[in-house]
N, C-alpha and C positions, 0 to 999 in steps of 0.2 A: 954196156957198162958206161959208155960215154954219157948217155942220157942220164943215168943214175948219178954220175958225178956232177953233172950240171944241176940236177935237182938238189943235191946235197949242198952245192956251192951257193945257190940262191937262198936256200933255207938258212944256211949258216950266216950269210950276209944280212938277211932280214933279222935274225936273232941278235947279231952284233949291233945293228942299227937300233933295234928296240931296246936293248940293254943300255946303250949309251943315252938314249932319250929318257929312259926310266931313271937312270942315275942322276941326270940333271934335274928331273922333276922331284926326286926324293931328297937330294942332298942340300937344297937351298934352305935358308932360314925359315922356320915355321912350317915346313913341309912335313909330310908323313910317309911312312913306308907304303901305305895304301895308295897315295897319289903316284908313287913310282910304279907300283904294280899295275894300276889302271892305265897309265901311260904306255907301258910295255904291251899290254893287251891290245890297246887301240892301234899302236904302230904295227904290231904283228897282223892284226886284222886287215889293215890297209895295204901292207907291203907283201904279205905272203899268206893269204887267207886259207890256203889248203896245202901249204908246203911242209908243215911241221905237225906231226902227230904227238899225242901225249905231252903237250906243252906244260911245263911247270915253271912258274915265275916266282922267285923268292927275292924279297927286298928286305935287307936288314939295315935300319937306320940307327946307328949308335951315336954317342956324343962326340966321337972322334972320326969315325969312318962310316961311310955308307957303301954297301955292297949289293950289287944286283946279279943274280944268277938266273939264266934261262937254260933249261934243258928240254930235250924231246928227241924225237927221231924224224929224220927226213922221210917224206913219203917214199914208198918203195914202188919203183916202176919196172924193175927187173924181177921177173918171177923166179927168184931163187929162194927155196924154202930156208927159213931161219935167218935170212939176210936182214940185218938192222943197220941203219946208218945213223949213229948217234950225233946229236947236236948238243954242245955244252959251251956256254959262253959265260964268263964272269968278268965284271968290271967293278972297279973300286975307286973311290975318291974321298978326300976329306969332307966331313960334314960341316956346313957353314954354321957358325955359332954366334954370329953377330948380325943384327939387322942391317939391310943395305942403307946407305946414306941417302937421304932425300935431298 
């Protein structure tokens, strides 16, 4: 069970890191929700390529708030039937609405 907890912890940390990077990519002036989603996918591929199954990345970029949600399940290393270890991370920040000053 200790190994399973370690796998979950690494997967959760990777998802949190990916969500924060995606949020920064999506919330800046002129960005799109797709730019955030692709950033999250890229970060997850680099930091935890096989640690999360059934990954779902949702980015909602509204006029006031941008929200990134990453869900999935940590890989199962303990052979317990029916055991699932969920991963769910959500981060949110204001959407930038003015261009940066040059």
